C-alpha positions in Angstrom: 114.4 95.5 94.1 113.3 97.0 97.7 115.1 100.5 98.6 116.2 100.2 102.5 116.1 103.8 104.2 117.4 104.0 107.9 115.5 106.4 110.2 118.5 109.0 110.2 118.2 108.6 106.1 114.3 109.2 106.5 114.7 112.3 108.6 117.6 113.9 106.4 116.3 112.9 103.2 112.5 111.7 103.5 110.9 114.0 106.2 111.4 117.4 104.5 109.5 116.1 101.2 105.9 116.9 101.8 105.4 114.4 99.2 106.9 111.4 101.3 104.5 108.9 102.9 105.3 107.1 106.2 103.2 104.2 106.2 103.2 102.2 109.5 101.9 98.5 109.1 101.6 97.4 112.5 98.7 96.6 114.7 96.9 99.0 116.5 98.2 97.6 119.8 101.8 98.3 118.7 100.8 102.5 117.9 99.4 102.4 121.5 103.0 101.5 122.8 105.1 103.6 120.3 103.8 106.0 117.0 105.4 108.1 114.7 103.5 111.4 114.3 102.3 111.6 110.9 102.3 108.4 110.2 99.8 106.2 107.8 98.2 103.4 110.0 96.9 100.6 107.6 97.9 96.9 109.4 100.0 94.8 107.3 96.6 92.2 106.4 94.7 95.1 105.0 96.8 97.0 102.6 96.0 94.9 99.9 92.2 96.0 100.5 93.1 99.3 100.9 95.3 100.1 98.0 93.4 102.8 96.8 94.3 104.9 99.9 98.0 104.9 98.6 98.7 107.7 95.7 101.2 106.1 93.9 102.6 109.7 92.8 104.3 109.7 96.2 107.2 108.3 97.7 106.6 105.4 99.8 108.1 104.2 102.9 107.0 101.5 105.0 107.5 100.9 108.6 107.1 98.3 111.0 108.8 97.4 114.4 112.1 95.8 113.5 111.7 95.9 109.2 110.3 92.6 108.5 106.7 93.3 108.1 107.5 96.7 106.1 110.1 95.1 103.7 107.0 92.4 102.6 104.6 95.1 102.6 107.4 97.3 100.4 107.9 94.3 98.1 103.9 93.8 97.7 103.6 97.5 97.0 106.4 97.5 94.2 104.5 94.1 92.8 101.8 96.4 92.4 103.2 98.8 90.5 104.1 101.5 92.9 107.2 103.2 91.7 109.0 104.7 94.7 109.0 102.3 97.6 111.1 102.1 100.4 111.6 99.9 104.0 112.7 101.9 106.7 115.5 99.3 108.2 115.1 98.1 111.7 111.6 99.7 112.0 110.5 101.4 115.4 113.4 99.6 117.1 115.9 101.3 114.8 113.9 104.9 115.4 114.2 104.8 118.7 118.2 103.7 118.8 119.2 106.6 116.0 116.5 109.2 116.1 114.5 109.4 119.1 115.5 107.7 122.5 112.2 108.7 124.5 109.9 106.5 121.7 109.0 103.3 123.6 110.6 99.9 122.3 109.0 96.4 122.9 
């Protein structure tokens, strides 16, 4: 079962760990509206073909706009044997509400 992590929990727990990877599965046009620094961008549809870019030894937190696509990708990654995967609950919308109100929403 995929672990859920709020943006506040991510900032508190995961961001300080150099091994944590924030995987943004939104489309390129969405990044033009709002992007989080340091996130790896792989659109959801491209994830299956780009698994080699994801280090299985790292904690991976998957994000999207509101949490639905990222949950699907997180479940997929777990099914592929990635041992430490979490979903960023509420995605960019929650990040803007809970962590950084200057982050644009759409």
